C-alpha positions as CSV (number, residue, x, y, z in Angstrom):
1,M,16.6,24.4,103.4
2,K,17.2,21.1,102.2
3,L,18.7,19.7,98.8
4,E,17.4,16.7,97.9
5,G,20.2,14.2,96.8
6,I,21.8,13.8,94.2
7,H,20.0,15.7,90.8
8,H,21.5,14.2,87.7
9,I,25.6,13.3,87.1
10,T,26.9,14.6,83.4
11,A,30.0,13.3,81.6
12,I,31.5,12.9,78.5
13,T,31.9,10.4,75.6
14,G,33.3,10.2,72.4
15,D,31.0,8.0,70.8
16,A,27.3,8.8,71.3
17,V,26.4,5.3,69.5
18,R,28.5,3.3,71.7
19,N,27.0,5.1,74.9
20,V,23.8,4.4,73.9
21,N,24.5,0.8,73.5
22,F,26.2,0.6,76.6
23,Y,24.0,2.6,78.9
24,A,20.3,1.7,77.6
25,G,21.2,-1.4,76.3
26,V,23.6,-3.2,78.5
27,L,22.3,-1.0,81.6
28,G,18.7,-0.6,80.9
29,L,18.1,2.7,81.4
30,R,16.1,4.9,79.1
31,L,17.1,7.5,77.2
32,V,14.3,10.1,78.2
33,K,15.8,13.2,76.2
34,K,18.1,13.7,73.0
35,T,18.7,16.9,72.6
36,V,22.1,19.4,72.9
37,N,24.5,20.8,74.9
38,Q,23.2,24.4,75.8
39,D,26.2,25.9,75.8
40,D,27.6,24.3,72.5
41,P,24.8,23.2,70.6
42,T,26.3,21.3,67.9
43,V,26.9,18.4,69.9
44,Y,24.8,16.3,71.8
45,H,23.6,16.4,75.4
46,L,21.8,12.5,76.0
47,F,19.6,12.0,79.3
48,Y,19.6,8.1,80.6
49,A,17.3,7.8,83.7
50,D,14.6,5.9,85.5
51,E,10.9,5.1,83.4
52,D,9.9,8.7,84.8
53,G,13.2,10.9,83.8
54,S,13.5,11.5,87.3
55,P,16.1,13.5,89.1
56,G,18.2,10.8,91.1
57,A,18.2,8.5,88.4
58,D,19.6,10.9,85.5
59,L,22.9,10.3,83.9
60,T,24.1,12.6,81.0
61,F,26.2,13.2,78.5
62,F,28.0,15.9,76.4
63,E,29.1,13.6,72.9
64,Y,32.4,14.9,71.6
65,P,33.1,12.8,68.9
66,G,36.9,11.4,68.8
67,A,37.3,12.8,72.2
68,S,40.5,11.3,73.3
69,P,40.1,9.1,77.0
70,G,39.8,11.5,79.9
71,V,42.0,11.3,83.3
72,A,40.3,11.3,86.5
73,G,42.2,13.2,89.5
74,A,42.8,15.7,92.3
75,G,39.3,18.1,91.6
76,M,37.5,15.8,89.7
77,V,34.4,12.7,90.2
78,H,35.6,9.3,89.7
79,M,33.2,6.9,90.4
80,I,29.6,7.1,90.5
81,D,27.3,4.6,93.1
82,W,24.1,3.2,92.0
83,R,21.4,1.2,94.3
84,V,20.3,-2.1,93.4
85,G,17.3,-4.0,95.7
86,S,19.2,-7.2,96.3
87,S,22.3,-9.2,96.6
88,A,20.6,-11.3,94.3
89,A,20.4,-8.0,92.0
90,L,24.6,-7.7,92.4
91,D,25.0,-11.6,91.2
92,F,22.4,-10.7,88.2
93,W,25.0,-7.6,87.0
94,E,27.9,-9.3,87.6
95,R,27.0,-12.2,85.2
96,R,25.2,-9.3,82.3
97,L,28.5,-7.1,82.4
98,R,30.8,-10.3,82.1
99,E,28.2,-11.7,79.4
100,H,28.9,-7.8,77.5
101,E,32.6,-7.9,78.4
102,A,32.4,-5.1,80.3
103,P,36.2,-4.8,83.0
104,V,34.1,-5.9,86.2
105,S,35.0,-6.9,89.7
106,R,33.2,-8.3,92.7
107,L,34.7,-6.5,96.0
108,E,35.0,-8.7,99.1
109,S,32.3,-6.4,100.8
110,G,30.0,-7.4,98.0
111,E,30.0,-4.5,95.2
112,V,29.3,-4.8,91.8
113,R,32.4,-2.2,90.1
114,F,32.7,-2.3,86.4
115,S,33.8,0.1,83.5
116,D,31.9,1.9,81.1
117,P,33.5,1.3,77.2
118,E,35.5,4.4,77.6
119,G,36.7,3.9,81.4
120,L,34.3,5.7,83.7
121,T,33.9,3.4,86.9
122,H,30.9,2.4,88.8
123,Q,29.3,0.7,91.3
124,L,26.7,-1.3,92.2
125,Q,25.4,-1.6,95.9
126,H,22.7,-3.3,98.2
127,V,21.7,-0.5,100.7
128,E,18.4,0.2,102.6
129,V,17.6,3.4,101.9
130,P,14.0,5.3,102.7
131,D,14.0,6.6,99.3
132,A,11.6,4.9,96.5
133,P,13.5,3.2,93.8
134,L,14.2,4.8,90.3
135,T,14.1,1.9,88.0
136,A,13.7,1.8,84.1
137,A,11.6,-0.9,82.1
138,A,14.2,-2.5,79.9
139,P,12.7,-5.7,77.9
140,D,15.7,-7.8,79.0
141,V,16.3,-6.8,82.9
142,P,14.1,-8.1,85.2
143,A,12.1,-5.5,86.9
144,E,13.7,-6.7,90.6
145,M,16.8,-6.5,88.8
146,A,16.9,-2.8,87.3
147,L,19.1,-0.2,88.8
148,Q,17.4,2.0,91.7
149,G,19.0,5.2,90.9
150,F,22.0,7.1,92.7
151,H,23.6,6.6,96.0
152,G,26.5,8.7,95.6
153,V,29.6,9.4,94.0
154,R,33.4,9.5,95.1
155,A,35.8,12.4,93.9
156,Y,39.7,13.2,94.4
157,S,40.5,15.5,96.5
158,E,44.0,16.4,97.7
159,E,42.5,18.3,100.9
160,P,39.0,17.2,101.9
161,R,39.0,19.7,104.9
162,R,39.1,22.4,103.1
163,S,35.6,21.2,102.0
164,A,34.2,21.0,105.2
165,Q,32.6,24.5,105.4
166,A,31.5,24.7,102.3
167,L,29.5,20.9,102.2
168,G,28.3,21.2,105.9
169,E,27.4,25.1,106.3
170,V,26.6,25.9,102.8
171,L,25.5,23.8,101.2
172,G,23.5,21.8,104.4
173,F,25.2,18.0,104.1
174,E,25.4,16.1,107.1
175,A,28.7,14.5,108.1
176,G,28.6,10.5,107.9
177,S,30.9,7.7,109.6
178,D,31.0,6.4,106.4
179,D,34.6,6.9,105.5
180,G,34.0,10.4,105.5
181,A,31.0,10.8,103.3
182,W,28.7,13.5,103.3
183,E,25.6,13.2,102.6
184,A,22.6,15.8,101.0
185,R,19.3,14.5,102.3
186,G,16.0,16.2,101.6
187,E,12.7,15.2,102.5
188,S,11.8,12.7,99.8
189,R,15.9,11.9,98.7
190,G,19.0,11.7,99.8
191,G,22.8,11.2,98.1
192,L,26.2,10.9,99.1
193,Y,29.7,12.7,98.7
194,S,32.4,11.3,99.4
195,Y,36.3,11.9,99.0
196,D,39.2,9.0,97.7
197,P,43.0,10.7,98.0
198,P,43.7,11.4,94.5
199,P,46.2,9.0,92.3
200,E,49.6,11.2,91.1
201,R,48.9,12.3,87.8
202,R,47.5,15.0,86.1
203,P,43.9,15.2,85.5
204,R,42.4,16.0,82.2
205,Q,38.7,15.9,81.0
206,G,37.7,14.1,77.9
207,A,35.9,10.8,77.1
208,G,34.8,9.0,80.1
209,S,35.2,11.6,83.1
210,V,32.8,13.3,84.8
211,H,32.2,16.8,83.9
212,H,29.8,17.8,86.8
213,V,27.6,16.3,89.6
214,A,24.1,18.3,90.2
215,F,22.3,18.0,93.3
216,A,18.1,18.6,93.5
217,S,16.7,21.5,94.6
218,K,13.0,22.2,94.9
219,P,11.9,25.4,92.6
220,A,10.5,27.7,95.0
221,D,14.4,27.7,97.0
222,H,16.1,27.7,93.9
223,E,17.0,31.3,94.3
224,D,17.8,31.2,97.9
225,W,20.4,28.7,97.1
226,Q,22.1,30.6,94.8
227,R,22.1,33.7,97.1
228,R,23.2,31.3,100.1
229,I,26.2,29.9,97.5
230,A,27.3,33.0,96.7
231,A,27.4,34.4,100.2
232,G,29.2,31.3,101.5
233,G,32.3,32.9,99.0
234,L,31.7,30.2,96.4
235,H,31.3,32.4,93.5
236,P,28.2,30.6,92.1
237,T,26.6,31.5,88.4
238,P,23.2,33.1,88.0
239,V,20.4,31.0,87.7
240,I,20.8,29.7,84.1
241,D,17.5,28.2,82.1
242,R,17.8,25.0,81.1
243,F,14.2,24.6,80.0
244,Y,13.9,21.1,81.4
245,F,15.5,22.7,85.0
246,R,16.9,25.7,86.0
247,S,20.8,25.5,87.1
248,I,23.3,27.3,89.2
249,Y,26.9,26.3,88.8
250,F,29.7,26.9,91.1
251,R,33.1,25.0,92.1
252,E,33.3,23.5,96.0
253,P,37.2,24.0,96.9
254,S,38.2,20.8,96.1
255,G,37.9,21.6,92.9
256,V,34.6,19.6,91.6
257,L,32.1,21.5,89.4
258,M,29.0,21.6,91.2
259,E,25.3,22.6,90.1
260,I,22.0,23.2,92.0
261,A,19.3,22.2,89.5
262,T,15.6,22.2,90.2
263,I,13.4,19.5,90.6
264,G,11.6,20.3,87.3
265,P,10.1,21.1,85.1
266,G,11.0,18.3,84.0
267,F,11.5,16.0,80.4
268,A,7.5,15.8,79.8
269,V,7.5,19.8,79.0
270,D,8.1,19.1,75.2
271,E,7.4,15.2,74.7
272,D,4.8,12.8,75.4
273,P,6.0,10.7,78.9
274,Q,5.7,7.6,76.6
275,H,7.4,8.5,73.8
276,L,10.6,10.3,75.8
277,G,14.0,10.5,74.2
278,E,12.7,9.0,70.4
279,R,13.3,12.5,68.8
280,L,15.8,15.0,68.4
281,S,14.0,17.9,71.3
282,L,15.7,21.2,71.2
283,P,14.4,24.0,73.7
284,P,12.9,26.7,72.0
285,R,15.8,29.5,71.6
286,F,17.8,26.7,69.9
287,E,14.4,25.7,66.8
288,P,16.0,27.2,64.2
289,L,19.0,24.9,64.1
290,R,17.2,22.0,63.7
291,A,17.9,21.6,60.2
292,K,21.4,22.3,60.7
293,L,21.6,19.7,63.7
294,D,19.6,17.2,61.5
295,G,22.8,17.2,59.1
296,V,25.5,17.1,62.2
297,L,24.3,15.1,64.6
298,T,25.2,11.0,64.3
299,P,21.9,9.3,64.0
300,L,21.3,6.9,67.1
301,P,20.2,3.3,67.6
302,D,17.4,2.1,69.3
303,P,18.7,-0.4,71.7
304,R,15.0,-1.5,73.3
305,Q,13.3,-2.0,69.8
306,R,16.3,-4.5,68.7
307,T,16.3,-6.2,72.1
308,A,12.5,-6.5,71.8
309,A,13.0,-7.8,68.7
310,G,15.6,-10.7,70.0
311,T,17.8,-8.7,67.8
C-alpha cells in the first residue's frame, strides 16, 4: 500500500481576485473548481490544476478577505516545488515572472525561485522523473513551457528526526539522499517532502501561508490508511467526505498538518469537464446556501478569457 505522491496543497489568500489573476493569469494554471470551504462555507475554496484537475497538480486556496500576512515557521510548509520540462522552460518562467513584477531569482543550481503577491514561495525545477506531466492549456503559455505538476514541498522543522518513524514506517515514504528528502512514490506518481531549519520567528497562519499538504491514496486503500495512521499514534480524523474526494487529516510530529485524499471521484462529478471552474460549484449539502453565497462571495475574473481576447 503506497501513497501516489502529492494530491494537493492548500494555502490561504486574503484576496481572491488577485489570487486568480496570478495563478491562472500569470502561472497559466486552470481554475478547475470554484467552491466553498466546507468547514466554513462563507468563504471561497479555489482549486487550480492542470487541464483535467488531476491530483498532483492541484493547488488550492481558502480565501479570508483581508487576512493579515502569514509567517512560515516551525511546523509549516514554506515552499512549493514544481516541475518543468526543460532548462528553456526555466528561462521562460524567469522572464515571464520578471515581466509581471513577481519577486524572482535564479539559483546557481538553475532553479527559478519566486513569490506570489502574498509572499508564498515557489520553486521551479527541471527534473527527470517517470511521472506523466500534468499541464494546463493557457493561451499565452506554450505547452512545452507549462508547469508540469508538483515535485514536492519543503517544511520547517526543529527536529526532523522525530518525524522519521511516522514518515517511513507509518506513511511508507522512502528516505532519499537529496538533502534529507523523503519521497512518497506509488505506481504512477511520486512527490518529495523535505525539511529545512526554521527561522527564529513565531509562525502564524495567514495570507500567503500553506495550510496543509495532502498525499494521494487509491480509494480502495483509504480506510486502511486511516487505521494505519491511527495505529501509528498520529491521531487521524475519521474519513471525511469532501464530495470531490474523501479526506483524513492528522499532524506529523514536526507539526505540519497532513491529509490523505482519495484519487477521485474528481471535479467532473458535478461539472462538464470542458467547463470546470466556470460557476460556483456546491456539494449537495451546501446547495441551500447558494442564494446567500451569491451575495457574499466576490465575483472573480476569467483571466483566460481576457488573455485570449488580447486584453
